[in-house]
ROTORTI-140848 format. One line per 8 residues: number of its first residue (from 1); their letters; for each residue z, x, y of C-alpha. Coordinates in Angstrom, 2 decimals. Last residue first. Example, Ala and Ser with C-alpha at 12.3 -4.5 7.8 and 13.67 -1.06 7.14 Angstrom:
BEGIN
2	SA	7.14:13.67:-1.06  7.80:12.30:-4.50 .
END
This chain:
BEGIN
480	VSKLIGKI	-92.69:66.13:-134.60  -89.63:63.71:-135.52  -86.70:64.85:-133.40  -89.15:64.99:-130.30  -90.64:61.54:-131.01  -86.90:60.33:-131.22  -85.84:61.97:-127.91  -88.72:60.46:-126.29 .
472	LLWFNEVS	-88.40:56.92:-127.67  -84.59:57.04:-126.91  -85.40:57.70:-123.20  -87.98:55.07:-122.96  -85.53:52.41:-124.03  -82.99:53.39:-121.41  -85.69:53.30:-118.62  -86.92:50.05:-120.23 .
464	SIKVREDP	-83.27:48.63:-119.54  -83.32:49.36:-115.90  -86.79:48.10:-115.12  -88.50:50.10:-112.43  -89.66:48.92:-109.17  -92.64:48.82:-106.72  -92.95:46.24:-104.31  -93.41:48.34:-101.46 .
456	SHAGEVTP	-97.09:49.04:-103.10  -98.78:51.59:-105.14  -96.78:50.37:-108.27  -96.12:46.55:-107.97  -94.11:46.71:-111.39  -92.90:49.66:-113.78  -91.73:49.09:-117.36  -90.75:52.28:-118.96 .
448	GFSVMDMN	-93.41:54.81:-120.03  -95.97:55.91:-122.41  -99.18:58.17:-123.20  -100.28:59.94:-126.12  -102.18:63.22:-126.77  -103.85:65.47:-129.64  -104.67:68.63:-127.87  -107.65:70.24:-129.93 .
440	PYKDGIIG	-110.08:69.60:-126.70  -107.64:71.46:-123.99  -109.88:71.40:-120.83  -111.29:68.09:-121.55  -108.29:66.82:-122.79  -106.14:67.78:-120.01  -109.13:66.24:-117.67  -108.81:62.56:-119.31 .
432	CELGAHVA	-105.05:62.96:-119.97  -104.40:63.02:-116.52  -104.47:59.18:-116.40  -107.04:57.54:-114.46  -106.79:53.74:-114.68  -108.15:51.20:-116.79  -105.60:51.64:-119.48  -106.18:51.67:-123.43 .
424	KVEIDEKF	-103.73:50.12:-125.52  -101.33:50.42:-128.80  -98.54:47.67:-128.75  -95.69:49.30:-130.55  -94.41:47.44:-133.72  -91.11:45.97:-134.01  -87.44:47.00:-135.66  -86.63:49.27:-132.26 .
416	MEKYVSKV	-85.70:52.68:-133.65  -87.41:52.71:-137.02  -90.48:51.01:-135.50  -90.81:53.00:-132.46  -90.61:56.34:-134.82  -93.33:55.13:-136.95  -95.60:54.22:-134.08  -94.94:57.35:-132.22 .
408	TNLLKSEP	-95.27:59.54:-135.37  -98.62:57.73:-135.90  -99.69:58.55:-132.35  -99.18:62.23:-132.72  -101.28:62.08:-135.75  -103.94:60.68:-134.05  -106.51:58.30:-135.96  -106.71:55.45:-133.28 .
400	NPTWSPYP	-108.47:58.32:-131.21  -109.11:56.72:-127.86  -111.48:58.31:-125.50  -109.65:59.85:-122.55  -112.05:59.18:-119.34  -113.59:62.41:-117.46  -113.00:62.86:-113.70  -116.51:62.19:-111.65 .
392	DDTEYDYG	-117.71:64.66:-109.42  -117.51:63.82:-105.87  -119.39:61.65:-103.50  -121.06:61.61:-99.91  -122.71:58.65:-98.12  -124.69:58.58:-94.67  -124.73:54.98:-93.31  -128.28:53.38:-92.24 .
384	ALIAYSII	-126.88:49.76:-93.55  -129.87:49.71:-96.54  -128.79:53.27:-97.04  -125.07:52.56:-97.23  -125.74:49.67:-99.61  -127.72:51.66:-101.92  -124.81:54.25:-102.09  -122.44:51.72:-103.29 .
376	RDSIDKIS	-124.85:50.59:-105.94  -125.10:54.43:-106.88  -121.26:54.21:-107.49  -121.39:51.70:-109.85  -124.55:53.15:-111.96  -122.54:56.39:-111.78  -119.22:55.14:-112.93  -121.35:52.74:-115.31 .
368	SAVSSRQS	-123.03:55.81:-116.66  -119.70:57.49:-117.99  -118.29:54.53:-119.66  -114.79:53.90:-119.64  -114.97:52.76:-116.20  -113.61:53.62:-112.52  -115.37:53.52:-109.04  -113.43:54.50:-105.76 .
360	TLIRVIND	-114.23:53.34:-102.16  -113.79:54.93:-98.65  -115.44:53.36:-95.70  -115.63:55.78:-92.25  -116.86:54.53:-89.07  -116.95:57.16:-86.70  -116.85:56.24:-82.94  -114.02:58.57:-82.50 .
352	KTTVSALN	-111.81:56.67:-85.22  -112.78:53.73:-86.89  -111.45:53.62:-90.80  -112.01:51.32:-93.68  -110.28:51.29:-96.56  -109.97:50.98:-100.74  -113.09:49.06:-101.45  -112.29:49.10:-105.12 .
344	TSTEVLGP	-114.79:49.08:-108.08  -114.66:48.45:-111.50  -115.93:49.07:-114.89  -114.57:48.48:-118.39  -111.70:46.30:-117.80  -109.59:45.65:-120.98  -108.79:42.35:-122.15  -110.53:42.48:-125.66 .
336	IDKSMSSV	-111.10:46.40:-126.37  -114.60:47.01:-127.68  -116.94:45.18:-125.47  -114.80:46.24:-122.33  -115.18:43.98:-119.47  -117.53:44.26:-116.45  -117.73:44.74:-112.75  -114.33:43.83:-111.87 .
328	GAPFSYVL	-113.21:44.25:-108.31  -115.06:45.13:-105.23  -118.90:44.99:-104.26  -119.32:45.14:-100.51  -120.85:41.97:-98.84  -117.98:41.63:-96.12  -118.08:45.23:-95.51  -121.39:45.51:-94.78 .
320	NLLTDKDK	-122.29:42.34:-92.77  -118.98:43.05:-90.63  -120.42:46.67:-90.31  -124.12:45.96:-89.61  -123.07:43.02:-87.29  -121.02:45.53:-84.99  -123.45:48.53:-85.03  -126.04:45.91:-83.92 .
312	ECFAGGDY	-124.13:44.73:-81.09  -122.92:47.98:-79.93  -119.43:48.93:-80.84  -116.81:48.54:-78.09  -115.75:51.06:-75.33  -112.47:52.53:-74.96  -109.30:51.31:-73.32  -107.07:48.64:-74.78 .
304	KIIKKSIE	-104.87:46.32:-73.42  -103.27:43.73:-76.01  -103.34:40.15:-76.54  -101.94:39.09:-79.94  -103.14:37.76:-83.21  -101.89:36.97:-86.40  -103.62:35.95:-89.94  -100.88:35.58:-92.81 .
296	IKDDIKRY	-101.99:35.63:-96.69  -99.00:34.47:-98.74  -101.08:33.25:-101.42  -101.77:36.25:-103.42  -101.99:34.81:-106.99  -100.80:31.39:-107.21  -102.96:30.15:-104.75  -105.75:32.80:-103.47 .
288	ENRFVEIY	-108.47:30.27:-102.64  -105.91:28.06:-101.18  -104.01:30.57:-99.43  -107.29:32.15:-98.28  -108.69:28.75:-96.78  -105.33:27.86:-95.13  -104.95:31.04:-93.31  -108.66:30.79:-92.60 .
280	KKIETELL	-108.52:27.11:-90.55  -105.15:28.42:-88.70  -107.08:31.77:-87.74  -110.19:29.42:-86.79  -108.43:27.10:-84.71  -106.68:29.80:-82.62  -110.14:31.59:-82.06  -111.60:28.49:-81.03 .
272	PEDQQNLS	-108.76:27.96:-78.25  -109.53:31.23:-77.01  -113.22:30.76:-76.65  -112.93:30.09:-72.60  -111.27:33.24:-72.27  -114.50:35.24:-73.34  -114.00:37.40:-76.48  -112.51:40.75:-77.34 .
264	IVANAERP	-111.77:42.49:-80.46  -109.39:45.10:-82.09  -109.40:44.83:-85.76  -106.61:45.27:-88.17  -106.10:45.25:-92.10  -103.24:44.66:-94.59  -102.55:44.91:-98.20  -105.81:47.28:-99.47 .
256	IANHKDGG	-105.80:47.77:-102.94  -104.33:51.12:-103.88  -105.99:54.00:-105.58  -108.34:55.45:-102.50  -105.23:55.41:-100.32  -105.37:53.76:-96.83  -106.15:50.31:-96.34  -107.60:48.99:-93.28 .
248	NFSFLSIN	-108.85:49.79:-89.67  -111.70:47.90:-87.55  -112.02:49.18:-83.79  -113.42:47.99:-80.48  -115.62:44.97:-81.74  -116.84:42.55:-79.01  -117.35:38.87:-79.86  -120.09:36.21:-79.20 .
240	IKANLNWL	-119.17:33.01:-80.53  -119.66:30.86:-83.58  -121.39:33.46:-85.90  -118.72:36.19:-84.62  -116.14:33.95:-85.78  -117.74:34.01:-89.40  -118.09:37.27:-89.53  -114.41:37.91:-88.25 .
232	FRALLIVA	-112.89:36.31:-91.00  -115.13:37.70:-93.53  -114.78:41.10:-92.13  -110.84:40.57:-92.56  -111.04:39.16:-95.97  -113.14:42.04:-97.15  -110.50:44.50:-95.54  -107.39:42.70:-96.65 .
224	NGLGKNIV	-108.28:42.47:-100.47  -106.97:39.69:-101.90  -105.99:39.98:-105.83  -108.24:38.65:-108.53  -105.61:40.31:-111.33  -108.22:42.56:-113.20  -107.98:45.08:-110.39  -104.11:45.27:-111.42 .
216	LGSHGGQL	-103.97:48.49:-113.29  -106.90:49.88:-111.67  -106.59:49.81:-108.08  -102.84:50.09:-108.09  -101.20:47.29:-105.67  -102.08:44.78:-103.01  -99.49:42.13:-102.57  -101.09:40.50:-99.46 .
208	GSIKVSYV	-98.88:39.54:-96.51  -101.43:40.96:-93.95  -104.68:40.15:-91.95  -104.42:41.41:-88.34  -106.21:40.68:-84.72  -105.54:42.62:-81.97  -107.22:41.18:-79.10  -108.84:41.78:-75.73 .
200	LDEKPPDT	-109.75:38.77:-73.12  -113.09:39.35:-71.78  -113.45:39.56:-67.82  -114.52:43.12:-68.31  -117.37:42.36:-70.65  -117.97:45.04:-72.98  -119.00:48.51:-72.51  -120.89:50.02:-75.23 .
192	LEIQKHII	-120.35:52.35:-77.86  -122.81:53.60:-80.41  -121.89:54.55:-84.12  -121.39:57.77:-85.90  -121.51:56.54:-89.68  -119.90:56.77:-92.88  -120.29:56.30:-96.52  -117.57:57.37:-99.10 .
184	TSKGGACG	-117.84:57.31:-103.08  -114.89:58.29:-105.31  -114.85:58.88:-108.83  -114.02:57.64:-112.19  -112.85:57.89:-115.68  -110.80:55.50:-117.78  -107.91:55.67:-120.05  -107.36:56.13:-123.58 .
176	IYVAGEEE	-104.23:56.33:-126.34  -101.56:54.46:-124.29  -98.62:53.46:-126.01  -96.87:50.12:-125.56  -93.56:48.96:-125.80  -92.27:49.62:-122.12  -95.34:49.31:-120.02  -95.52:51.86:-117.00 .
168	SDLNLLLT	-97.36:54.83:-117.98  -97.26:58.34:-116.60  -95.13:60.06:-119.39  -97.95:62.05:-120.96  -96.77:63.27:-124.25  -98.85:66.25:-125.42  -99.51:67.94:-128.70  -100.93:71.23:-129.17 .
160	GNLFDTKL	-98.76:73.13:-126.94  -99.82:76.77:-125.65  -100.50:75.74:-121.68  -101.77:77.76:-119.12  -104.87:79.41:-120.68  -107.16:76.68:-119.90  -106.39:76.70:-116.04  -105.29:73.78:-114.49 .
152	GNAGNLGT	-107.04:72.95:-111.27  -108.43:69.33:-112.16  -104.65:68.34:-113.70  -103.39:69.27:-110.03  -106.53:67.42:-108.53  -105.91:63.91:-110.41  -107.75:62.62:-107.32  -105.22:61.51:-104.74 .
144	EEDVTFLC	-102.62:60.47:-106.80  -102.25:63.37:-108.91  -101.63:66.13:-106.15  -99.28:68.08:-108.03  -98.77:68.75:-111.98  -95.49:69.02:-113.59  -95.97:70.68:-117.24  -92.97:70.91:-119.57 .
136	EINGHEID	-93.38:72.69:-122.48  -91.11:72.25:-125.16  -90.65:74.50:-128.57  -89.35:72.17:-131.20  -86.91:69.51:-130.65  -83.28:68.37:-131.55  -81.48:66.76:-128.40  -78.19:67.86:-127.99 .
128	NDELVALA	-78.53:70.72:-124.98  -79.82:68.01:-122.41  -80.96:70.08:-119.27  -84.50:70.41:-120.37  -85.01:66.65:-121.89  -83.23:65.37:-118.35  -86.00:67.50:-116.49  -88.48:65.79:-118.75 .
120	AAVGIGDD	-87.32:62.43:-118.23  -86.69:62.97:-114.36  -90.50:63.78:-113.85  -91.53:60.97:-116.10  -89.09:58.44:-113.80  -90.94:59.96:-110.66  -94.40:59.25:-111.71  -94.92:56.51:-110.61 .
112	AGLTTGVA	-90.93:55.54:-110.34  -91.71:56.49:-106.76  -90.32:53.98:-105.43  -92.80:52.45:-102.81  -91.06:51.50:-99.36  -89.38:48.84:-97.65  -85.85:49.50:-99.21  -86.45:50.88:-102.79 .
104	TVWENEIV	-86.31:49.54:-106.06  -84.14:49.66:-109.51  -84.17:46.43:-111.63  -82.05:44.55:-113.87  -80.21:42.46:-110.77  -81.60:44.43:-107.86  -80.04:48.03:-107.86  -81.07:49.74:-104.55 .
96	LQLPDNDF	-82.99:53.44:-103.45  -83.39:54.11:-99.72  -86.18:56.96:-100.12  -85.09:60.18:-98.50  -86.92:61.00:-94.94  -89.12:63.91:-94.01  -92.54:63.56:-94.70  -92.25:59.81:-96.06 .
88	DHHSDENK	-91.15:58.46:-92.62  -89.43:55.16:-92.77  -89.65:52.90:-89.89  -90.26:49.74:-91.94  -91.47:46.69:-90.20  -95.19:47.16:-91.59  -94.10:47.56:-95.03  -94.47:50.98:-96.53 .
80	ECVMDIHS	-96.83:53.06:-98.79  -96.45:56.37:-99.78  -98.01:56.98:-103.58  -96.12:59.63:-105.02  -96.15:63.20:-106.08  -94.60:65.17:-109.18  -96.85:64.28:-112.08  -95.65:64.09:-115.54 .
72	QLVITQAD	-96.39:65.96:-118.82  -94.08:66.80:-121.59  -96.13:69.22:-123.98  -95.07:69.67:-127.84  -95.13:73.07:-129.59  -95.67:72.22:-132.92  -92.43:72.66:-135.48  -91.55:76.02:-136.92 .
64	EKGKTANK	-88.91:76.63:-134.89  -87.17:73.25:-135.46  -84.12:74.66:-137.53  -82.07:75.62:-134.90  -83.22:73.93:-131.40  -86.72:75.29:-129.99  -86.92:77.17:-126.92  -87.84:75.77:-123.53 .
56	KILVNGVA	-90.34:75.92:-121.17  -90.92:74.90:-117.24  -94.73:74.80:-116.20  -95.00:74.15:-112.55  -98.71:72.98:-111.14  -98.98:74.38:-107.35  -102.82:75.03:-107.25  -102.93:78.75:-108.36 .
48	DVQHELKN	-100.21:78.10:-111.06  -96.56:78.02:-111.15  -94.07:79.81:-113.97  -90.92:79.24:-115.77  -88.82:80.37:-118.41  -85.31:78.49:-118.34  -82.16:80.04:-117.33  -80.61:76.52:-116.46 .
40	EVAFNLLY	-79.98:77.42:-113.07  -83.41:79.45:-112.70  -85.32:76.41:-114.07  -83.95:74.04:-111.51  -84.34:75.93:-108.87  -88.06:75.95:-109.73  -87.97:72.44:-110.24  -86.02:71.80:-106.70 .
32	EILKEEKK	-88.85:74.33:-104.93  -91.55:72.06:-106.52  -90.07:69.00:-105.07  -89.77:70.67:-101.55  -93.30:71.93:-101.65  -94.84:68.24:-102.87  -96.84:67.76:-99.59  -100.38:67.45:-101.17 .
24	SPHPIQSI	-99.35:64.05:-102.30  -95.91:62.68:-100.96  -93.08:64.37:-101.93  -89.94:64.07:-99.62  -86.92:64.79:-101.79  -83.98:62.18:-101.71  -85.88:60.16:-104.43  -86.13:63.28:-106.49 .
16	NFFHKWLL	-82.43:63.66:-106.26  -82.09:59.87:-107.44  -84.72:60.68:-110.35  -82.56:63.47:-111.74  -79.45:62.24:-111.78  -81.03:58.89:-113.56  -82.35:60.87:-116.21  -79.10:62.67:-116.54 .
8	KPELENIM	-77.09:59.59:-116.68  -79.12:57.93:-119.32  -77.62:55.36:-118.55  -76.79:54.15:-114.82  -73.80:55.58:-113.18  -76.23:57.75:-110.97  -77.93:55.01:-109.49  -74.50:53.27:-107.97 .
END
């Protein structure tokens, strides 16, 4: 049972969180849970205009003069599920299971990103045996769709001068920097036409890819289902004339697409070629992504479809555009070995009501490179005759190796675990970048337990790392 794991307080809250639906932009029930918790424990609390929750706890005896420390985590989760899952993220509790030394969920994302951080902060607030100065626990909303809770944070909401961000995913590492980023969207209203009535209509699907966080695993060379489907259809269309009715794949701006689906039609005499091409590209893709992402499937089924097809020009333009789109790592850091500096993710393609919408996200630790990679996407849009829009970039978090808080973390970790903690930066958008922009004197670090497969149904958290994560939090609070 989850509630029997150590530390019990942390796992109790994590289980409770898992039973409360909390997708991005729909965190109301979890906000209510936090506020009820604060009332029950007689803790000062407030909610800001965007829904961020702040719960405060006074210092323990003898620590009244210590610097106020902020424990920060986000309360929304990425909602991804396997094709055969009937889970309703708006209403259903997650089904947690223990598999060997890991906790995972049945067929869905687990929400350890960042439910474990939220649970840890609540456990600190509830546990009266921990030595600490004044504590402010900041629970932000809507992190996963664009760091919107942090963006809405006012500059007078926090009093603390030290911040522990509890949203990293690697035991034994402390993060002191992150990438900035933005989203770029291109779209077009397409012209529809009537396809040959005698054609057979197929749903063609690519599945079986790993997907995952488009910042944390962008350097692994994983397959992008949207691009692979475009590649398959582009090559099929070069051999026979196909009609295209729809093209859909991907969902979240910060997840690499795991599945993509298109509805096409072709002449009945070309059906054997379709079957041949499917078998061929399953083998091609599995070979190209061997040992990385080699469970790729391509499937087809005959369906009935009412509606017009893309005109020939719009079909060719979409296939050319998606197949040629930049995606993945653009450059590596010149300062930190092994760290991705700039990347872009082709996150989703949707066709609905004769509108094509392509969502991309860009990341970089260099502000000018964020603009550059976004401008490249816009140039593709202009060449293809698509309209475009883009949002304001969120800031990166510049590493400060001389941070006093970092030195405290390093010292506590060394004393506690008899080895050095690894100091790193991450190619993902942590809220520290935005919070640091609003509170320039805030000294910040980020750390967490080991979480694998974030933003995918394979997400899991290592049980032993959660206990060590908890011990480190308590050690830092005592030492500040």
